[in-house]
N, C-alpha and C positions, 0 to 999 in steps of 0.2 A: 608438552603438550603435540601432540600432529596435527596438522594443518591440511584444508586438504589445499589440493594444488593444480592449478590452472597459470600456460604457458598463454605469452604474449608478444606481438610482436611491433616495433614501432611504427609508423602508419604517418605519411607524408597525405595522404587524402584529405581534404576535409567540402565540410557544405554536400552539397549536391553530387559529388565526386564519391559519394560513400554509399551510396543508393547500386554502384558495383560492386563492393564489397555483399551488403548485404545481401546479393542474388545470389554471393557466391561461397551462401551460409554460413557470414561472416558476421563477425558484433560491433560494430567502431566501439571505442573507448574511450577515458582519460581514467590518468591518475594524477593524483597529489595530493597537498598531507607536512606530513610530518618529513623535514627535509631534503625535500624532492622538490625540482617547480617543473608548472603542467606539462605532463609526458601527452602525445595525440597516441591511441594505441588501437591495437586490431585483434580481438580473440573467435577462434572458435565455437560456435552459436552453441551447438548438442553438446561439445565442453563444457561449455559455460552452465548450461543449463542445469547439466550436471551439478558440479561445484555448488550451485541459486539451491538448488532443491536441500540438498546437503545443510548448508551457512549459511543461508536466507541473506540477508540485513544485517547480522549482528552477530555473527561469528569470525575468526579470522584464516581471512586464506593468502597462502604463499601463490602472490604472483610471482611469474619467471620471466624477464625479461629479458630477452636478449643474453640469457645465460646467469643474470644476477636476481636475484631472491629477493622480492619485497614483501614484509611482512602488509597485507592493507583489509579493508570492508571494501565490502561491496555498500555505497550509500544512497543509492537511487537507480533506478532503470526506467528504460520507456520501451513501450510496446508500439507494434499495428497496432490501430485499433480495426483493424478486421482479421488479418490473422492470425491473433494475440502474441505472435514474433517479438523478442527480444530486437529492440532496434537501436539502443546504447546502455551504454552500462559505465556509473562511476565507479571508482577507487580510491579510498582512501589511505592513505599510507598512514601507517600509527605506529610507535614508540611501544615495545611490549609492555615495559620498566615503567610504564608513565598510566595514570589512569584517564578512561574516556567516558565520555560519555554519549549513550547508546539507549535505542526502544529495543525492547527484545518482547517478542506475541505472546498474548495467552491466549492457551489451548483447553477448553473446557473437551476434560476427558471423565468418566466414570458415569452411570448410572443411577440417576434421583426417580423416588417413589412418587413426587407430586408429580412429575412427567410420563412416564413409565404405568402409573398405576392411578392417579385422577386425572387423568387427559390434558394436565397445562402446559404451558406453553414455556420452553427456556428461553429467560430472555440474557441476554450478557451485556452488558452497561458497560467491559472497558475491551477493548482489542489488545493494546499495549500496553506497559509500565514503561518511563524512563530511570531510569538506571545510572549510573557509576561503578566504574566493575577497573579492573588490570585487561589490557581484551583479552588474553589466553584464558581468562575469568566467565568469559561471556557467554552462553548456550541460547543457539537454535532459535528455545520456544521454552515456555517457563508452565508446565500441565497446570490442571486446578483440575481437584477431583471433587466432582457436583454430587456426590454420594448424599453429604449431608441436606442435604435438601428436599425433606419429606413431607414438607408442608406448605400452603402458599406463602407464609410468615415468614419459613425462615429464608433468610439472606445474605449468602457468601461478601465476605469484603475482604479487600488488601491485606489485610490484617492476617487474615487467614488463611495463605494462602504457604504452604511450601517456597522458600526462596532459595536457590542453589547457595552454596559459599561462593565469599568474596563478590556478592553482587548488593551494591547498598541502591534501595529501590528510593525514589525521590520523589513518587505519589504521594498524599496525604493516604496514609492505613487505614483510616475511614473509610473510602471512598469501596463504591460499590463495584463488585465485578459479576454476576450472575448472580438471580431470581427467577421467580416462576410465576407465569401469572398464571393464573384460572381460567380455566373455558366460560364463556360466556353464554348468562343464563340464557334461556325459550324467548322471555318479556326484554334481556338486552337485544338479541338477534333480528326480534321481530320489529323493536324501534329502530333497530341501522335499516333497515330492509322498507319501512315506512318511508326515512328520513333521505332514502338513495331516491323512492318512486318523487317522492315530494321534490327533489334537484332537478329529476327527469322532466317532472313534466311543467318546472318552470322554461325549457331550453328553450328559443322561439328562434325558428327557422327562417332566413330573412333570404330575400333575394339577394344575390351577388350585384352589388352594383361595376359600371364600367366607369374607368378612368379616364374621366373631366379633364381637356387640356388647361392647365394654369395660365393661366389671363394677368395681363398687367408685368410691370418693371423688372416686380422684386422675383418673381417665378419665371422671370426668364434669369434674373442673377441665379438663382437656386437651379437650373437647368444647367446651366452654363459655368456655375460652381462643379459639379461632382467628378470628378475624375479617379481611372482607375487608380487601385494602389499596389504599387509595383513591388515584389516581392523582394525584403531586402536580404534574406538571406543569400 
């Protein structure tokens, strides 16, 4: 099986010094796992995102470090909350001859009659499944055909999902995966609007209170005891 490949270099930068690497369009990372000591690495961000889009966190990737190829799975990424750029990645080295535990996302595909023609709302109850498999049998995602959801009483369960060969699902097969919720009636919408109006009417506007000085010895201790927390990273 051909894997997506990404090249990495070892790095000496740690802690706050890695911010320079991020500014240069690189992703600080670490590799650990089967027959390897934890290794601090750095990869190109654009190259990483292309591989991540294809492999996700469930498919084997060939990580090339200083000329040596390691079969790994991307097990965790961190993102900047503002830019959404990947700021760190973990690579787990695996033995392709041994089964491993993994999580595979479920992707709903197809068209539901109850959604398209009856105005229902599609509900996905299960986002991913826990599996046991040889690394090379893992897939990026498992597609779930929702065309069988023709009425509001229909429900797709995990036992109805076609699982790729070589993958053993660890979840309860009777677990619900997807269903369609009927649209609210006019009576329900009216009751909901009334409830919102009632809640709003109960809101009281209070005047802002000025801070008052703390009196007594206990107040002085409380003030003196406040210390700024230093960043330990």
